[in-house]
Residue, then its C-alpha position, 0 to 999 in steps of 0.5 A: m070082283p074076282i073071287l080068287e087072286t091071281a097068285p102063282a097057286a091060283l094061276l097054276l089051278w087055272a092053267a090046269i082047268g084051261y088045259l083039261l077043258g081044252s083037251i076034250p076031243f069033241g070031234m072024236v066024240l061026236a064022230r063015234v056017237m054019230g056013227l061016223g067012224n074013227l077020225r084018225n082013219i078019215g082024211s087027214g086024221n085030224i080031230g077038228a071040224t074040218n076033218v069032221l066035214r070029210t065024213g060027209s056030216k055038216k051037222a057033226a062039223a058044225l057042232t065040233l066047230l062050236l064045241d071046240g070054240g066054246k071050250g076055249a071061250v068057257a076057259v076064258l070066261i070062267a077064269r076072268a070071272m073068278a080070278g081076273e085077266d091074267a088067269a083068263q089069258l093063261a087059261g085060254l092059252m092052256a085050253f088051246l094047248g090042251h086041244c093041240y096036245p090032249v093028254w087023252l089022245k097021247f098029246k096028238g090033237g088038233k090044230g086049234v083053230a076053232t079053240f083059237l077063235g073061241l078064246i079070242l072071241a072071249l078075250a076081246w069080242p071085237v078082235g074075235i069078230a075081226c079074226c072070224l071075218t078075216w077067216l071068212v074073207t080068206a076062205a071065200i077067196s081061196r077056199i082053203s081052210s088052212l090058209s084061212a086059219l093061218v091068215a086069221a091067226c097071224a092077223s090077230a096080234i095086229w087086230m089086238f093092237v089096232l082095237g086097243y087090246g095091247s095087253a093081249v098082243f103077246l098071247s096072240l103072237a104065241l098062239a099064232t106061232i103055235v098055229m103055224w107050227r101045227h099047220r107046218e104040213n099044210i104050209e108045205r102043201l100050199r107051197a106045192g099047190e097041193e092043199p085041198k079045198i074046203g069040202a074035199k074028202 
């Protein structure tokens, strides 16, 4: 049983907790700690795992992927245990927004793919697995990380519906919309055939 009811005040609390968890810039922290430089001056300047990989450190990229996904999952799981499903969905959404628009980095964050996958896995693990497989299959075919992310995000609402998690369909649609907005420059490069392949610096 949830310890806290999902009253408006409680929802605001979990929104804040989710945002603060999501806004931790693990990519930048790891790059600094591991002596890889300032991510803002590397590749796309993004703080996510794909750009961390451009430093040449697969270890740092893998850790960034896990931690960025983990913060979304943790936000969902703690909120669900303490306050129920509404709070879990809100905390997940806010963790995602925290990653994309972190207060510590003047609201200039990452594109949210790992955090998106982490929170979806925590919300509905069958859907999360389906989205991860969608990403992997698209990446194997295209070798383009951004395209894989866009396809997985857009498919998430369909997977939610098909696998019986209808209550989270609107959340998935909202997340997919933000993912597309955050990837708008990538979409333009995809149209122009100029989007770099996975592993390119």
